MDAnalysis code that builds the backbone (N, CA, C; Angstrom):
import MDAnalysis as mda
import numpy as np

u = mda.Universe.empty(447, n_residues=149, atom_resindex=np.repeat(np.arange(149), 3), trajectory=True)
u.add_TopologyAttr("name", ["N", "CA", "C"] * 149)
u.add_TopologyAttr("resid", np.arange(1, 150))
u.add_TopologyAttr("resname", ["ILE", "LEU", "LYS", "ASP", "PHE", "PHE", "VAL", "ARG", "LEU", "TRP", "LYS", "GLU", "LYS", "TYR", "GLY", "MET", "ASP", "ILE", "LEU", "ASN", "TYR", "VAL", "LEU", "VAL", "VAL", "LEU", "ILE", "VAL", "LEU", "PHE", "THR", "VAL", "LEU", "TYR", "ILE", "LYS", "TYR", "GLY", "LYS", "MET", "TYR", "PHE", "THR", "ILE", "ASN", "ALA", "ILE", "PHE", "VAL", "PHE", "PHE", "LEU", "LEU", "LEU", "ARG", "PHE", "PHE", "ALA", "LYS", "ASN", "HIS", "ARG", "LEU", "ARG", "ILE", "LEU", "GLU", "ASN", "GLU", "TYR", "PHE", "ILE", "ASN", "ILE", "PHE", "LYS", "ARG", "PHE", "VAL", "PRO", "LYS", "ARG", "LYS", "ASN", "LYS", "THR", "LYS", "ASP", "ALA", "ASP", "GLU", "ILE", "ILE", "VAL", "ASN", "ASN", "LYS", "ASN", "ASP", "LYS", "ARG", "VAL", "ILE", "LYS", "ASP", "GLY", "LYS", "ILE", "PHE", "PHE", "LYS", "CYS", "LYS", "TYR", "CYS", "ASN", "GLN", "THR", "LEU", "ARG", "ILE", "PRO", "MET", "GLU", "LYS", "GLY", "ARG", "ILE", "VAL", "VAL", "THR", "CYS", "PRO", "LYS", "CYS", "LYS", "ARG", "GLU", "PHE", "GLU", "MET", "THR", "THR", "HIS", "PHE", "GLU", "LEU", "GLU", "ARG"])
u.atoms.positions = np.array([
    [52.682, -16.308, 194.292],
    [51.854, -17.226, 195.063],
    [50.539, -16.554, 195.441],
    [50.590, -15.289, 195.802],
    [49.378, -14.568, 196.172],
    [48.448, -14.399, 194.978],
    [49.037, -14.173, 193.802],
    [48.232, -14.029, 192.593],
    [47.494, -15.337, 192.291],
    [48.189, -16.481, 192.416],
    [47.550, -17.785, 192.194],
    [46.415, -18.030, 193.184],
    [46.617, -17.580, 194.416],
    [45.570, -17.733, 195.423],
    [44.304, -17.001, 195.000],
    [44.446, -15.751, 194.560],
    [43.267, -14.975, 194.168],
    [42.645, -15.499, 192.878],
    [43.446, -16.012, 191.966],
    [42.894, -16.600, 190.741],
    [42.046, -17.815, 191.088],
    [42.550, -18.678, 191.965],
    [41.781, -19.850, 192.392],
    [40.549, -19.456, 193.197],
    [40.667, -18.381, 193.996],
    [39.541, -17.938, 194.813],
    [38.366, -17.492, 193.952],
    [38.621, -16.739, 192.883],
    [37.539, -16.178, 192.073],
    [37.114, -17.070, 190.924],
    [37.917, -18.066, 190.570],
    [37.566, -18.943, 189.461],
    [36.365, -19.803, 189.843],
    [35.420, -19.908, 188.958],
    [34.249, -20.779, 189.098],
    [33.291, -20.350, 190.201],
    [33.352, -19.097, 190.646],
    [32.404, -18.608, 191.641],
    [31.149, -18.134, 190.933],
    [30.038, -18.142, 191.644],
    [28.754, -17.796, 191.035],
    [28.639, -16.306, 190.747],
    [28.981, -15.473, 191.686],
    [28.920, -14.032, 191.458],
    [27.571, -13.442, 191.828],
    [27.201, -12.345, 191.148],
    [25.998, -11.589, 191.504],
    [24.848, -11.889, 190.548],
    [23.652, -11.904, 191.101],
    [22.422, -11.994, 190.315],
    [21.385, -11.109, 191.001],
    [20.150, -11.178, 190.566],
    [19.114, -10.285, 191.099],
    [18.899, -10.492, 192.593],
    [18.856, -11.739, 193.025],
    [18.659, -12.018, 194.448],
    [19.809, -11.459, 195.278],
    [21.036, -11.571, 194.795],
    [22.176, -11.029, 195.538],
    [22.117, -9.504, 195.615],
    [21.661, -8.852, 194.539],
    [21.522, -7.403, 194.591],
    [20.459, -6.988, 195.613],
    [19.379, -7.738, 195.694],
    [18.348, -7.455, 196.696],
    [18.916, -7.667, 198.095],
    [19.726, -8.704, 198.271],
    [20.357, -8.932, 199.577],
    [21.280, -7.780, 199.958],
    [22.005, -7.223, 199.000],
    [22.881, -6.082, 199.282],
    [22.053, -4.888, 199.752],
    [20.932, -4.631, 199.092],
    [20.054, -3.528, 199.501],
    [19.519, -3.772, 200.915],
    [19.116, -5.015, 201.205],
    [18.630, -5.335, 202.546],
    [19.730, -5.181, 203.598],
    [20.955, -5.542, 203.252],
    [22.070, -5.395, 204.187],
    [22.304, -3.922, 204.508],
    [22.263, -3.077, 203.482],
    [22.440, -1.639, 203.720],
    [21.300, -1.110, 204.588],
    [20.071, -1.508, 204.287],
    [18.916, -1.059, 205.057],
    [19.021, -1.485, 206.520],
    [19.348, -2.751, 206.763],
    [19.424, -3.228, 208.144],
    [20.656, -2.703, 208.868],
    [21.693, -2.316, 208.143],
    [22.838, -1.665, 208.779],
    [22.428, -0.290, 209.301],
    [21.669, 0.446, 208.510],
    [21.172, 1.752, 208.957],
    [20.242, 1.569, 210.159],
    [19.366, 0.567, 210.108],
    [18.472, 0.311, 211.250],
    [19.258, -0.093, 212.499],
    [20.333, -0.861, 212.309],
    [21.165, -1.268, 213.447],
    [21.829, -0.054, 214.084],
    [22.342, 0.833, 213.241],
    [23.000, 2.027, 213.772],
    [21.995, 2.894, 214.541],
    [20.783, 2.953, 214.038],
    [19.783, 3.834, 214.652],
    [19.071, 3.196, 215.850],
    [18.753, 1.876, 215.764],
    [17.870, 1.290, 216.771],
    [18.478, 0.187, 217.638],
    [19.506, -0.527, 217.199],
    [20.107, -1.469, 218.121],
    [20.353, -2.872, 217.618],
    [20.592, -3.770, 218.603],
    [21.152, -5.095, 218.370],
    [20.279, -6.043, 217.566],
    [18.990, -5.956, 217.672],
    [18.116, -6.900, 216.970],
    [18.382, -6.864, 215.457],
    [18.610, -5.692, 214.932],
    [18.840, -5.544, 213.501],
    [20.214, -6.074, 213.091],
    [21.161, -6.102, 214.036],
    [22.478, -6.668, 213.735],
    [22.363, -8.162, 213.428],
    [21.559, -8.888, 214.194],
    [21.386, -10.325, 213.973],
    [20.759, -10.598, 212.613],
    [19.719, -9.846, 212.276],
    [19.072, -10.021, 210.977],
    [20.053, -9.686, 209.861],
    [20.813, -8.614, 210.064],
    [21.808, -8.199, 209.071],
    [22.883, -9.275, 208.893],
    [23.326, -9.890, 209.965],
    [24.343, -10.938, 209.890],
    [23.832, -12.138, 209.096],
    [22.555, -12.461, 209.241],
    [21.972, -13.568, 208.473],
    [21.988, -13.244, 206.987],
    [21.615, -12.003, 206.635],
    [21.641, -11.599, 205.225],
    [23.065, -11.614, 204.658],
    [24.039, -11.161, 205.440],
    [25.436, -11.164, 204.981],
    [25.910, -12.594, 204.757],
    [25.591, -13.483, 205.683],
    [25.990, -14.881, 205.542],
    [25.384, -15.490, 204.277],
    [24.090, -15.261, 204.055],
    [23.416, -15.805, 202.874],
    [23.998, -15.230, 201.586],
    [24.313, -13.922, 201.590],
    [24.913, -13.295, 200.413],
    [26.278, -13.914, 200.098],
    [27.118, -14.072, 201.104],
    [28.443, -14.659, 200.879],
    [28.341, -16.118, 200.441],
    [27.400, -16.844, 201.023],
    [27.189, -18.239, 200.632],
    [26.835, -18.329, 199.154],
    [25.928, -17.463, 198.706],
    [25.513, -17.477, 197.298],
    [26.624, -16.974, 196.378],
    [27.320, -15.927, 196.794],
    [28.332, -15.311, 195.935],
    [29.498, -16.265, 195.658],
    [29.954, -16.978, 196.680],
    [31.115, -17.850, 196.528],
    [30.747, -19.296, 196.201],
    [29.493, -19.555, 195.891],
    [29.049, -20.917, 195.631],
    [29.604, -21.448, 194.314],
    [29.838, -22.745, 194.275],
    [30.260, -23.411, 193.042],
    [29.100, -24.141, 192.370],
    [28.008, -24.336, 193.084],
    [26.845, -25.016, 192.535],
    [25.971, -23.992, 191.806],
    [26.304, -23.717, 190.561],
    [25.617, -22.684, 189.789],
    [24.150, -23.042, 189.535],
    [23.874, -24.288, 189.299],
    [22.506, -24.694, 188.986],
    [21.562, -24.382, 190.146],
    [21.985, -24.695, 191.360],
    [21.152, -24.424, 192.529],
    [20.956, -22.923, 192.726],
    [22.013, -22.127, 192.529],
    [21.897, -20.671, 192.676],
    [20.949, -20.092, 191.624],
    [20.977, -20.609, 190.400],
    [20.085, -20.124, 189.352],
    [18.640, -20.498, 189.685],
    [18.420, -21.690, 190.207],
    [17.067, -22.084, 190.604],
    [16.549, -21.221, 191.750],
    [17.421, -20.884, 192.715],
    [17.025, -19.981, 193.794],
    [16.637, -18.620, 193.231],
    [17.430, -18.130, 192.285],
    [17.157, -16.832, 191.677],
    [15.835, -16.857, 190.904],
    [15.582, -17.932, 190.148],
    [14.310, -18.061, 189.426],
    [13.134, -18.088, 190.398],
    [13.272, -18.808, 191.495],
    [12.214, -18.883, 192.500],
    [11.941, -17.502, 193.085],
    [13.013, -16.759, 193.395],
    [12.859, -15.401, 193.929],
    [12.164, -14.490, 192.918],
    [12.553, -14.571, 191.662],
    [11.945, -13.731, 190.622],
    [10.460, -14.059, 190.492],
    [10.095, -15.336, 190.525],
    [8.683, -15.722, 190.419],
    [7.864, -15.197, 191.596],
    [8.433, -15.201, 192.791],
    [7.730, -14.651, 193.949],
    [7.666, -13.125, 193.846],
    [8.776, -12.507, 193.471],
    [8.867, -11.051, 193.427],
    [7.932, -10.449, 192.378],
    [7.771, -11.123, 191.241],
    [6.945, -10.529, 190.192],
    [5.463, -10.556, 190.539],
    [5.054, -11.298, 191.562],
    [3.670, -11.252, 192.032],
    [3.349, -9.907, 192.681],
    [4.368, -9.275, 193.279],
    [4.168, -8.032, 194.008],
    [4.467, -6.789, 193.168],
    [5.055, -6.977, 192.022],
    [5.409, -5.850, 191.160],
    [4.356, -5.732, 190.069],
    [3.785, -4.555, 189.883],
    [2.789, -4.413, 188.822],
    [3.416, -4.613, 187.451],
    [2.645, -5.193, 186.542],
    [3.161, -5.477, 185.204],
    [3.258, -4.186, 184.406],
    [4.363, -4.060, 183.681],
    [4.545, -2.912, 182.801],
    [3.932, -3.222, 181.453],
    [3.418, -2.202, 180.803],
    [2.826, -2.413, 179.489],
    [3.879, -2.568, 178.411],
    [4.982, -1.859, 178.537],
    [6.046, -1.906, 177.532],
    [7.172, -2.803, 178.038],
    [6.922, -4.093, 178.040],
    [7.954, -5.028, 178.491],
    [8.973, -5.231, 177.381],
    [10.229, -5.044, 177.734],
    [11.277, -5.258, 176.745],
    [11.744, -6.699, 176.720],
    [11.667, -7.387, 177.862],
    [12.026, -8.799, 177.880],
    [11.142, -9.528, 178.876],
    [11.062, -10.812, 178.709],
    [10.218, -11.649, 179.548],
    [10.769, -11.693, 180.969],
    [9.897, -11.668, 181.970],
    [10.330, -11.682, 183.361],
    [10.911, -13.037, 183.761],
    [10.625, -14.099, 183.000],
    [11.151, -15.419, 183.327],
    [12.570, -15.626, 182.803],
    [13.090, -14.678, 182.057],
    [14.408, -14.844, 181.465],
    [15.500, -14.538, 182.478],
    [16.581, -15.288, 182.383],
    [17.770, -15.016, 183.178],
    [18.909, -14.847, 182.194],
    [19.580, -13.721, 182.269],
    [20.674, -13.451, 181.345],
    [21.975, -13.865, 182.012],
    [22.757, -14.646, 181.297],
    [24.026, -15.155, 181.811],
    [25.131, -14.678, 180.894],
    [26.137, -14.035, 181.454],
    [27.304, -13.651, 180.678],
    [28.409, -14.641, 181.005],
    [28.795, -15.430, 180.025],
    [29.773, -16.486, 180.218],
    [30.845, -16.338, 179.156],
    [32.006, -15.841, 179.541],
    [33.126, -15.643, 178.609],
    [32.712, -14.826, 177.386],
    [32.123, -13.680, 177.640],
    [31.760, -12.683, 176.629],
    [30.684, -13.127, 175.652],
    [29.997, -14.214, 175.886],
    [28.840, -14.500, 175.032],
    [27.584, -14.400, 175.889],
    [26.560, -13.817, 175.333],
    [25.339, -13.550, 176.068],
    [24.376, -14.714, 175.877],
    [23.955, -15.303, 176.966],
    [23.013, -16.415, 176.926],
    [21.808, -16.066, 177.769],
    [20.651, -16.513, 177.332],
    [19.416, -16.302, 178.083],
    [18.863, -17.673, 178.426],
    [18.578, -17.884, 179.700],
    [18.022, -19.153, 180.160],
    [16.530, -18.948, 180.369],
    [15.724, -19.749, 179.675],
    [14.268, -19.623, 179.782],
    [13.641, -20.984, 179.517],
    [12.735, -21.383, 180.374],
    [11.978, -22.629, 180.221],
    [12.873, -23.854, 180.037],
    [13.968, -23.923, 180.787],
    [14.841, -25.085, 180.726],
    [15.705, -25.159, 179.481],
    [15.807, -24.068, 178.743],
    [16.624, -24.043, 177.530],
    [17.544, -22.830, 177.572],
    [18.659, -22.920, 176.865],
    [19.607, -21.819, 176.758],
    [19.506, -21.249, 175.356],
    [19.240, -19.954, 175.254],
    [19.158, -19.270, 173.978],
    [20.407, -18.421, 173.802],
    [20.984, -18.445, 172.603],
    [22.189, -17.677, 172.322],
    [22.255, -17.402, 170.828],
    [23.195, -16.572, 170.426],
    [23.363, -16.208, 169.017],
    [24.476, -17.050, 168.399],
    [24.284, -17.417, 167.125],
    [25.321, -18.122, 166.372],
    [26.533, -17.203, 166.232],
    [27.719, -17.774, 166.370],
    [28.948, -16.989, 166.278],
    [29.179, -16.424, 164.881],
    [28.611, -17.063, 163.889],
    [28.927, -16.719, 162.502],
    [27.850, -15.876, 161.822],
    [26.571, -16.211, 162.034],
    [25.516, -15.514, 161.281],
    [24.530, -14.772, 162.189],
    [24.736, -14.817, 163.513],
    [23.908, -14.101, 164.481],
    [22.473, -14.642, 164.579],
    [22.244, -15.857, 164.121],
    [20.938, -16.513, 164.248],
    [20.726, -16.925, 165.704],
    [19.530, -16.749, 166.239],
    [19.224, -17.184, 167.600],
    [19.041, -18.703, 167.612],
    [19.783, -19.364, 168.499],
    [19.739, -20.823, 168.616],
    [19.302, -21.210, 170.022],
    [18.865, -22.460, 170.158],
    [18.387, -22.963, 171.435],
    [19.015, -24.327, 171.691],
    [19.538, -24.515, 172.916],
    [20.070, -25.821, 173.315],
    [19.494, -26.170, 174.692],
    [19.381, -27.464, 174.992],
    [18.873, -27.851, 176.315],
    [19.928, -27.617, 177.391],
    [19.470, -27.387, 178.613],
    [20.393, -27.216, 179.733],
    [20.887, -28.578, 180.205],
    [22.006, -28.564, 180.910],
    [22.576, -29.725, 181.586],
    [22.957, -30.855, 180.641],
    [23.393, -30.539, 179.438],
    [23.847, -31.574, 178.508],
    [25.363, -31.611, 178.405],
    [26.049, -30.711, 179.093],
    [27.506, -30.687, 179.032],
    [27.988, -30.048, 177.752],
    [29.062, -30.562, 177.208],
    [29.637, -30.027, 175.973],
    [28.973, -30.722, 174.789],
    [28.364, -29.931, 173.892],
    [27.660, -30.502, 172.750],
    [28.080, -29.782, 171.472],
    [27.882, -30.444, 170.339],
    [28.148, -29.847, 169.036],
    [26.834, -29.293, 168.501],
    [26.844, -28.010, 168.164],
    [25.648, -27.321, 167.690],
    [25.822, -27.033, 166.206],
    [24.792, -27.334, 165.411],
    [24.793, -26.997, 163.994],
    [23.759, -25.900, 163.776],
    [24.214, -24.781, 163.233],
    [23.312, -23.674, 162.969],
    [22.445, -24.020, 161.755],
    [21.121, -23.922, 161.857],
    [20.263, -24.269, 160.723],
    [20.347, -23.258, 159.579],
    [20.798, -22.062, 159.866],
    [20.858, -21.031, 158.837],
    [22.150, -21.114, 158.015],
    [23.308, -21.111, 158.702],
    [24.582, -21.104, 157.974],
    [25.226, -22.484, 157.882],
    [24.653, -23.487, 158.556],
    [25.091, -24.887, 158.522],
    [26.484, -25.107, 159.117],
    [26.996, -24.153, 159.861],
    [28.305, -24.338, 160.492],
    [28.123, -25.046, 161.827],
    [29.110, -25.852, 162.179],
    [29.097, -26.567, 163.448],
    [30.113, -25.934, 164.383],
    [29.753, -25.850, 165.648],
    [30.688, -25.385, 166.664],
    [30.318, -26.031, 167.985],
    [31.278, -26.078, 168.883],
    [31.089, -26.744, 170.158],
    [30.621, -25.725, 171.191],
    [29.593, -26.088, 171.942],
    [29.061, -25.211, 172.983],
    [29.045, -25.971, 174.302],
    [29.132, -25.225, 175.377],
    [29.027, -25.790, 176.707],
    [27.801, -25.206, 177.366],
    [26.965, -26.075, 177.946],
    [25.825, -25.550, 178.670],
    [26.336, -24.795, 179.873],
    [25.512, -23.951, 180.440],
    [25.948, -23.037, 181.498],
    [26.461, -23.770, 182.727],
    [25.970, -24.947, 183.002],
    [26.273, -25.584, 184.259],
    [27.564, -26.384, 184.254],
    [28.122, -26.635, 183.097],
    [29.427, -27.283, 183.064],
    [30.476, -26.200, 183.147],
    [31.470, -26.383, 183.977],
    [32.497, -25.380, 184.163],
    [33.446, -25.411, 182.971],
    [33.626, -24.244, 182.343],
    [34.494, -24.190, 181.178],
    [35.937, -24.074, 181.652],
    [36.828, -24.767, 180.988],
    [38.238, -24.782, 181.400],
    [39.092, -24.117, 180.347],
])
């Protein structure tokens, strides 16, 4: 019974992304400030902990991804641009059942299972049949926002 409880607890949760990692760093920072300086930092720290837990255990993945994209767009204004960029700053990498997907400009990019060709599908379409233009094989894909069962 306890095992079923934990399986249900962790199933379909959003998990960690860049914004959550920044929140963890802020929580550690404000915990140190609370220990050193006092109660005011405890309140700020509690707000960050609440927001982190809200995001981590959320079932609304689309809203969490939009929050993360918004944070990245604000954050990249303050970070100097690197000359040797390996990937676009607007990309969000999603690991969903061992396949790597990149979300960019309202589309999901992924590799064909058979020939490794990069394919693109629209977001929020649910379960769709994808035909690879290179190898002509068809397979069923689920967009990131539909929960896979």
